[in-house]
C-alpha positions as CSV (number, residue, x, y, z in Angstrom):
1,M,-18.0,-1.9,-12.8
2,L,-15.6,0.8,-11.6
3,N,-12.4,1.5,-13.7
4,R,-9.1,1.2,-12.0
5,A,-6.7,4.2,-12.2
6,I,-3.7,1.9,-12.5
7,S,-4.9,0.5,-15.9
8,S,-3.1,3.0,-18.1
9,L,0.2,2.5,-16.3
10,I,-0.1,-1.3,-16.8
11,V,-0.7,-0.9,-20.5
12,Q,2.2,1.5,-20.8
13,R,4.6,-0.8,-19.0
14,L,3.4,-3.8,-21.2
15,R,4.5,-1.7,-24.2
16,D,8.0,-1.3,-22.7
17,Y,8.7,-4.7,-21.0
18,P,8.2,-8.4,-21.9
19,A,6.5,-8.9,-18.6
20,V,4.7,-7.0,-15.9
21,A,4.1,-8.1,-12.3
22,L,0.9,-6.7,-10.9
23,V,1.2,-7.1,-7.1
24,G,-1.1,-6.1,-4.3
25,P,-3.0,-7.5,-1.4
26,R,-5.4,-10.4,-1.8
27,Q,-8.9,-9.3,-2.9
28,S,-7.8,-5.9,-4.1
29,G,-9.1,-6.6,-7.7
30,K,-6.0,-7.8,-9.5
31,T,-7.7,-10.8,-11.2
32,T,-10.7,-8.7,-12.3
33,L,-8.4,-6.1,-13.8
34,A,-6.0,-8.6,-15.4
35,R,-8.8,-10.5,-17.1
36,R,-10.0,-7.3,-18.8
37,L,-6.4,-7.0,-20.3
38,G,-5.8,-10.5,-21.3
39,K,-8.2,-13.5,-22.1
40,R,-5.7,-16.3,-21.6
41,Y,-5.6,-17.0,-17.8
42,F,-4.0,-19.5,-15.5
43,D,-4.4,-19.6,-11.7
44,L,-1.1,-21.1,-10.5
45,E,-2.5,-21.9,-7.0
46,Q,-4.7,-24.5,-8.7
47,E,-3.1,-27.8,-9.6
48,P,-5.2,-28.3,-12.8
49,D,-4.1,-24.9,-14.2
50,R,-0.4,-25.7,-13.3
51,L,-0.7,-29.1,-15.1
52,R,-2.4,-27.5,-18.1
53,L,0.3,-24.8,-18.4
54,D,3.1,-27.3,-17.9
55,V,1.9,-29.8,-20.6
56,Q,1.0,-27.0,-23.1
57,W,3.9,-24.7,-22.3
58,D,5.5,-24.4,-25.7
59,E,2.3,-23.7,-27.6
60,T,1.0,-21.4,-24.9
61,V,4.0,-19.1,-24.8
62,A,4.4,-19.1,-28.6
63,R,1.1,-17.1,-29.1
64,H,1.2,-13.4,-29.4
65,D,-1.7,-12.4,-27.1
66,L,-1.2,-11.5,-23.4
67,L,-0.8,-14.5,-21.0
68,V,-2.0,-13.9,-17.4
69,L,-0.5,-16.0,-14.7
70,D,-2.4,-15.4,-11.4
71,E,-0.9,-16.0,-7.9
72,A,2.5,-16.6,-9.5
73,Q,4.2,-17.2,-6.1
74,G,2.1,-20.4,-5.9
75,W,4.4,-22.1,-8.5
76,P,7.9,-20.7,-8.2
77,D,9.2,-23.0,-10.9
78,V,7.5,-20.9,-13.5
79,F,9.9,-18.0,-13.1
80,A,12.9,-19.8,-14.4
81,R,10.9,-21.0,-17.4
82,L,9.7,-17.4,-18.1
83,R,13.3,-16.2,-17.9
84,G,14.3,-18.6,-20.6
85,E,11.4,-17.7,-22.8
86,I,11.9,-14.0,-22.4
87,D,15.6,-14.3,-23.1
88,R,14.9,-16.3,-26.2
89,K,12.8,-13.4,-27.7
90,R,13.9,-10.3,-25.9
91,D,12.5,-8.0,-28.6
92,R,8.9,-9.0,-27.9
93,R,7.0,-6.9,-25.4
94,G,3.8,-7.3,-23.5
95,R,3.8,-11.0,-23.3
96,F,3.2,-11.9,-19.7
97,L,1.2,-10.4,-16.9
98,L,2.0,-12.0,-13.5
99,L,-0.2,-11.5,-10.5
100,G,1.0,-11.9,-7.0
101,S,-0.4,-11.2,-3.5
102,V,3.1,-10.7,-2.0
103,S,5.8,-8.2,-2.9
104,P,8.7,-9.3,-5.1
105,T,10.9,-9.4,-2.0
106,L,8.8,-12.4,-0.9
107,M,8.3,-13.8,-4.5
108,T,11.8,-15.2,-4.6
109,G,11.5,-16.4,-8.1
110,V,10.9,-12.9,-9.4
111,S,13.8,-11.3,-7.6
112,E,16.2,-14.0,-8.7
113,S,15.0,-15.0,-12.1
114,L,13.3,-12.0,-13.7
115,A,15.3,-9.0,-12.6
116,G,15.6,-6.5,-15.5
117,R,13.0,-8.4,-17.5
118,L,9.8,-7.1,-16.0
119,S,8.3,-4.0,-14.5
120,V,6.5,-4.2,-11.1
121,V,3.2,-2.3,-10.6
122,E,1.2,-2.3,-7.4
123,L,-2.6,-2.4,-7.3
124,A,-4.0,-1.1,-3.9
125,P,-7.6,-1.5,-2.9
126,F,-10.0,1.2,-4.2
127,A,-8.5,4.7,-3.7
128,L,-10.8,7.6,-2.9
129,R,-10.6,9.0,-6.4
130,E,-11.7,5.7,-7.9
131,L,-15.1,5.7,-6.1
132,K,-17.9,7.4,-8.0
133,S,-20.7,8.1,-5.5
134,K,-20.6,10.4,-2.5
135,A,-21.9,7.6,-0.3
136,Q,-19.0,5.4,-1.3
137,R,-16.4,8.2,-0.7
138,D,-18.0,9.0,2.7
139,R,-17.5,5.5,4.0
140,H,-14.1,4.9,2.5
141,W,-12.1,6.0,5.6
142,L,-14.2,3.9,7.9
143,M,-14.5,0.7,5.7
144,G,-11.3,0.8,3.7
145,G,-11.0,0.2,0.0
146,F,-11.4,-3.6,-0.5
147,P,-14.0,-4.1,-3.3
148,D,-15.9,-6.7,-1.2
149,G,-15.3,-5.0,2.2
150,G,-18.4,-2.8,2.2
151,V,-17.2,0.4,0.6
152,L,-19.3,-0.2,-2.6
153,N,-22.5,-1.5,-1.0
154,G,-22.2,-0.5,2.7
155,R,-23.2,-3.9,3.9
156,T,-20.3,-6.4,4.6
157,F,-18.1,-4.2,6.9
158,P,-16.6,-5.3,9.4
159,T,-17.4,-9.0,9.1
160,W,-15.6,-9.2,5.8
161,Q,-12.4,-7.7,7.2
162,R,-12.3,-10.0,10.2
163,D,-12.7,-13.0,7.9
164,Y,-10.0,-11.6,5.6
165,L,-7.5,-11.3,8.5
166,D,-8.4,-14.7,9.8
167,L,-7.7,-16.3,6.4
168,L,-4.4,-14.4,6.1
169,R,-3.0,-15.4,9.5
170,Q,-4.2,-19.1,9.3
171,R,-3.4,-19.9,5.7
172,D,-1.8,-17.3,3.5
173,L,0.9,-15.8,5.7
174,P,2.3,-19.3,6.8
175,N,2.2,-20.4,3.1
176,W,4.3,-17.3,2.1
177,G,6.9,-18.2,4.8
178,L,5.8,-16.4,8.0
179,P,6.9,-18.8,10.8
180,A,4.6,-17.4,13.5
181,A,1.7,-19.5,14.8
182,P,-1.7,-18.0,13.8
183,Q,-2.5,-17.0,17.4
184,T,0.8,-15.2,17.7
185,T,0.1,-13.4,14.4
186,L,-3.3,-12.3,15.7
187,R,-1.7,-10.9,18.9
188,L,0.9,-9.1,16.8
189,L,-1.8,-7.6,14.5
190,R,-3.7,-6.3,17.6
191,M,-0.6,-4.7,19.0
192,L,0.1,-3.1,15.6
193,A,-3.5,-1.8,15.6
194,T,-2.9,0.1,18.9
195,A,0.5,1.3,17.6
196,H,-0.9,2.6,14.3
197,G,1.0,5.7,13.3
198,Q,3.5,5.4,16.0
199,E,7.3,5.0,15.9
200,W,8.2,1.3,15.5
201,N,9.6,-0.2,18.7
202,A,10.4,-3.9,18.0
203,S,11.9,-4.4,21.4
204,Q,8.8,-3.3,23.2
205,I,6.4,-5.4,21.0
206,G,8.8,-8.4,21.2
207,K,8.8,-8.2,25.0
208,S,5.0,-8.3,25.1
209,L,5.0,-11.4,22.7
210,G,8.0,-13.1,24.4
211,L,10.0,-12.8,21.2
212,S,13.3,-11.1,20.3
213,Y,13.3,-7.8,18.5
214,H,15.0,-9.6,15.6
215,T,12.1,-12.0,15.2
216,V,9.5,-9.2,15.5
217,N,11.3,-7.2,12.8
218,S,11.3,-10.3,10.5
219,Y,7.6,-10.7,11.2
220,L,7.0,-7.1,10.2
221,D,8.9,-7.6,7.0
222,Y,6.3,-10.3,6.0
223,L,3.4,-8.1,6.9
224,V,4.8,-5.2,4.9
225,G,5.5,-7.7,2.0
226,A,1.8,-8.8,2.2
227,F,0.8,-5.1,1.7
228,L,-0.9,-5.0,5.2
229,F,1.4,-2.3,6.5
230,R,3.4,0.7,5.3
231,R,6.7,1.4,7.0
232,L,7.5,5.1,6.7
233,D,11.2,5.8,7.2
234,A,12.5,8.8,9.1
235,W,13.9,11.7,7.1
236,H,17.4,12.5,8.0
237,A,20.0,15.1,7.2
238,N,22.4,17.3,9.2
239,I,20.2,20.2,10.3
240,G,21.8,20.9,13.7
241,K,19.2,18.9,15.6
242,R,19.1,15.4,16.9
243,L,16.6,13.5,14.7
244,V,14.4,10.5,15.5
245,K,15.6,7.6,13.3
246,R,12.9,5.0,13.9
247,P,10.3,4.5,11.1
248,K,6.5,4.8,11.7
249,V,4.2,1.9,10.9
250,Y,0.7,2.3,9.4
251,W,-2.0,-0.1,8.5
252,R,-2.4,0.5,4.8
253,D,-6.2,-0.2,4.8
254,T,-8.1,1.6,7.5
255,G,-11.1,-0.8,7.2
256,L,-8.9,-3.6,8.5
257,L,-7.6,-1.4,11.3
258,H,-11.1,-0.3,12.4
259,A,-12.5,-3.9,12.2
260,L,-9.7,-5.2,14.4
261,L,-10.4,-2.5,16.9
262,N,-14.1,-3.2,16.9
263,V,-15.2,0.1,15.4
264,E,-18.2,-0.4,13.2
265,S,-19.6,3.1,12.5
266,A,-18.5,6.6,11.7
267,D,-19.8,7.9,15.0
268,A,-17.9,5.2,16.9
269,L,-14.7,6.1,15.0
270,L,-14.9,9.8,15.8
271,S,-15.2,9.0,19.5
272,Q,-12.0,7.0,19.7
273,P,-8.9,8.6,21.3
274,W,-6.8,7.4,18.4
275,V,-9.0,8.8,15.6
276,G,-6.4,11.4,14.7
277,A,-3.8,8.7,14.0
278,S,-6.3,6.8,11.9
279,W,-7.0,9.9,9.8
280,E,-3.3,10.6,9.5
281,G,-2.6,7.1,8.2
282,Y,-5.6,7.3,5.8
283,V,-4.4,10.6,4.3
284,I,-0.8,9.4,3.9
285,E,-1.9,6.2,2.2
286,Q,-4.2,8.0,-0.2
287,V,-1.4,10.5,-1.1
288,L,1.2,7.8,-1.7
289,T,-1.2,5.6,-3.6
290,A,-2.0,8.5,-5.9
291,L,1.7,8.9,-6.7
292,E,2.3,5.2,-7.2
293,T,-0.7,4.9,-9.5
294,R,0.8,7.5,-11.7
295,G,4.1,5.7,-11.7
296,A,5.7,8.9,-10.3
297,A,9.2,8.4,-8.8
298,H,9.2,9.7,-5.2
299,S,10.5,9.2,-1.7
300,A,8.4,9.4,1.4
301,F,9.4,9.9,5.0
302,H,8.2,11.2,8.4
303,F,10.2,13.8,10.2
304,R,10.7,14.2,14.0
305,T,13.3,15.8,16.1
306,S,14.2,14.8,19.7
307,D,12.4,17.9,21.0
308,Q,9.1,16.9,19.3
309,R,9.3,19.0,16.1
310,E,7.6,16.9,13.5
311,I,6.0,16.6,10.1
312,D,3.6,13.8,9.3
313,L,4.8,13.3,5.7
314,V,7.8,14.5,3.8
315,L,7.6,14.0,0.0
316,E,10.6,14.4,-2.4
317,F,9.7,14.2,-6.0
318,G,9.9,16.3,-9.2
319,G,13.0,18.0,-7.8
320,E,11.0,19.5,-4.8
321,R,10.5,18.7,-1.2
322,W,7.0,18.9,0.3
323,A,6.0,19.0,3.9
324,I,2.5,17.7,4.7
325,E,0.8,17.9,8.0
326,V,-2.5,16.2,8.7
327,K,-5.1,17.5,11.1
328,L,-8.5,16.1,11.9
329,T,-10.3,19.4,12.1
330,S,-12.5,21.5,10.0
331,R,-11.2,24.7,11.5
332,P,-7.4,24.9,11.3
333,T,-5.9,27.9,13.0
334,R,-3.1,30.3,12.1
335,D,-1.1,28.7,14.9
336,D,-1.4,25.3,13.1
337,L,-0.1,26.8,9.9
338,A,2.7,28.7,11.7
339,L,3.9,25.5,13.4
340,L,3.9,23.7,10.1
341,N,6.0,26.5,8.6
342,R,8.5,26.5,11.5
343,N,9.0,22.7,11.1
344,A,9.1,22.9,7.3
345,D,11.8,25.5,7.5
346,L,14.0,23.0,9.3
347,I,14.0,20.7,6.2
348,E,13.8,23.6,3.7
349,A,10.5,22.4,2.2
350,D,9.5,24.0,-1.1
351,Q,5.8,23.5,-0.5
352,R,3.8,23.2,2.8
353,F,0.4,21.6,3.0
354,L,-2.0,21.5,5.9
355,V,-4.5,18.7,5.1
356,C,-7.7,18.9,7.2
357,R,-11.4,18.4,6.8
358,R,-12.0,21.9,5.3
359,A,-13.4,21.8,1.8
360,E,-12.3,25.4,0.8
361,L,-8.8,25.9,-0.5
362,L,-6.7,28.5,1.1
363,Q,-3.5,29.1,-0.7
364,S,-0.7,31.8,-0.4
365,D,2.7,31.5,-2.0
366,N,4.0,28.0,-1.0
367,Q,1.5,27.4,1.8
368,T,-1.8,25.5,1.2
369,I,-4.6,24.6,3.5
370,C,-7.0,22.0,1.9
371,D,-8.9,18.8,2.4
372,L,-7.8,15.4,1.1
373,E,-9.4,15.9,-2.3
374,G,-7.5,19.2,-2.7
375,M,-4.2,17.6,-1.7
376,L,-4.8,14.9,-4.4
377,D,-5.5,17.7,-7.0
378,H,-2.0,19.2,-6.2
379,L,-0.3,15.8,-6.8
380,R,-1.4,16.0,-10.5
């Protein structure tokens, strides 16, 4: 069984807070990880577990070992009860581990009842550095990181991903509050697959769906809250140029993206006209997941001017600003690096990285050309 890099951060937060919320997409491994940390377990989507916890509440919360409450959004009433119990013994730490498949913005009880009483930690599907074998790492970009999605055994992709998306649109997303019909959700997901890595244009997508841009924006909020998408805001400052202000939207797991676009092999992926956007989103997600796994405070943006000067990822953390450009090539040129430097000068970036498929590290002053593994090394 593979260890999860986030484990040490969860243990640290349990030392500091009465409760920790471990959130992330369905099937990312939250339950498996939580049951290693705590033996007392209740699945709050199951009526028998809710009844058992309700009837035995006082004696259950009085114990001193960790209590794991899975799919906490399935029983919102539990949040108010947890608030009362935490407030009654505020000096006790590491009492409750709540698991959820939606972000706290959609888990209304967490945001309203437990603010200031718990720490939120996000578990993504397997990141590149969590995989042990070369075969697993080689198929990670194609198949994504879900434990059952094929990355570990190479067999279940892309059928598992298609079934996963079907279940989300037909059951989970409506249960979490998304008002769209399942067929509308499927059409939206397909549009977002073709728009992966592009600037978000709610009006254009809404017109295609026969919906207002307000409605489409609200639908995207649900998809972001369900950890399907990452919305990367535009960097902005007064630099003497007109800046693009729209965010970019990326599928967080490239396996889901590729399955939806009917790409089933590495050769087929490399033949797609949009393969560069897929690689860009994959690198960005791995970089941001690495920072989130460490619990490192950071801000992330994309940068683009009206005259097409752009940087794929702008990171601000540790008192520095990093400019990261992603290229799907094993032979970056001096012109590529020169362009990155000109664009990075606009935002006064302290460090400049060109992430490509080249394994060798080339570094000079504040400029680095490396592959994804090298980029992750720098984040340490």
